[in-house]
C-alpha positions in Angstrom: -123.3 -81.7 -88.4 -120.9 -79.9 -86.5 -117.3 -81.0 -86.1 -116.3 -82.4 -82.7 -114.0 -79.6 -80.7 -110.2 -80.9 -80.9 -108.4 -81.1 -77.7 -104.9 -80.0 -77.8 -102.5 -81.1 -75.0 -98.7 -80.5 -74.4 -97.0 -83.1 -72.2 -93.5 -82.1 -70.9 -91.4 -85.0 -69.9 -87.9 -85.9 -68.7 -86.5 -88.6 -71.2 -87.7 -92.0 -70.6 -87.8 -91.7 -66.8 -90.7 -93.9 -65.3 -92.8 -90.9 -64.4 -92.9 -89.5 -67.9 -93.2 -93.2 -69.4 -96.5 -93.6 -67.2 -97.8 -89.9 -67.9 -97.4 -90.7 -71.4 -99.3 -94.0 -71.2 -102.0 -92.5 -68.7 -102.5 -89.6 -71.0 -102.9 -91.9 -74.2 -105.2 -94.2 -72.6 -107.6 -91.2 -71.3 -107.7 -89.7 -74.6 -108.3 -92.9 -76.4 -111.2 -93.5 -74.2 -112.7 -90.2 -73.7 -111.7 -88.1 -76.7 -111.4 -90.4 -79.7 -110.5 -88.8 -82.9 -110.8 -85.5 -80.8 -107.1 -84.8 -79.6 -104.0 -84.1 -80.5 -101.0 -84.5 -78.1 -97.5 -83.0 -78.4 -94.5 -84.3 -76.3 -91.8 -82.2 -75.3 -88.7 -83.9 -73.6 -87.2 -81.0 -71.6 -83.9 -83.3 -71.4 -83.7 -82.6 -75.5 -85.3 -78.8 -75.2 -84.4 -77.5 -72.1 -84.7 -74.0 -73.3 -88.1 -74.7 -74.5 -89.0 -75.7 -71.2 -87.6 -72.5 -69.5 -89.4 -70.5 -72.0 -92.6 -72.2 -71.3 -91.9 -71.8 -67.4 -92.0 -75.8 -67.0 -90.1 -76.5 -63.6 -91.2 -79.8 -63.1 -92.1 -83.0 -65.1 -94.2 -84.8 -66.1 -96.4 -81.6 -66.7 -99.4 -81.5 -68.8 -100.8 -78.3 -70.5 -104.3 -78.7 -72.2 -104.0 -75.8 -74.6 -107.2 -76.2 -76.4 -110.2 -75.6 -75.8 -110.0 -72.8 -73.3 -109.3 -72.5 -70.6 -105.4 -73.4 -70.7 -105.0 -75.7 -67.9 -101.9 -77.0 -66.4 -101.5 -80.6 -64.4 -98.3 -81.9 -62.7 -97.9 -85.6 -62.2 -98.3 -88.9 -63.8 -101.8 -88.5 -64.8 -102.8 -91.8 -62.9 -105.8 -90.7 -61.1 -108.5 -90.6 -63.9 -111.5 -88.9 -62.5 -109.8 -86.0 -60.9 -107.8 -85.6 -64.4 -111.0 -85.6 -66.3 -112.5 -82.8 -63.7 -109.4 -81.0 -63.9 -109.3 -80.8 -67.9 -113.1 -79.9 -67.8 -114.1 -83.2 -69.4 -116.7 -84.0 -66.7 -118.4 -81.7 -64.3 -119.1 -82.2 -60.6 -122.8 -83.3 -60.0 -124.9 -81.0 -57.9 
């Protein structure tokens, strides 16, 4: 039996602002529901690591980057709309 593919996410937040807290919570719930034991989330606080945000070309928070599997995708916002988020991340497809 093959091992399930690992989804790697990096979420850029700005401290403990309401939008950042909401994005972390929404991503956590989404991953637990749709990718149990198949996900890894890295949280980058741009207030603590501003140079990293600049280097990674992050200009707004919260910003989610799906690093793996390919293709890399970037989503800005609180991640509150589950269905569009799943589609943007390639976790569901549009029905024909």
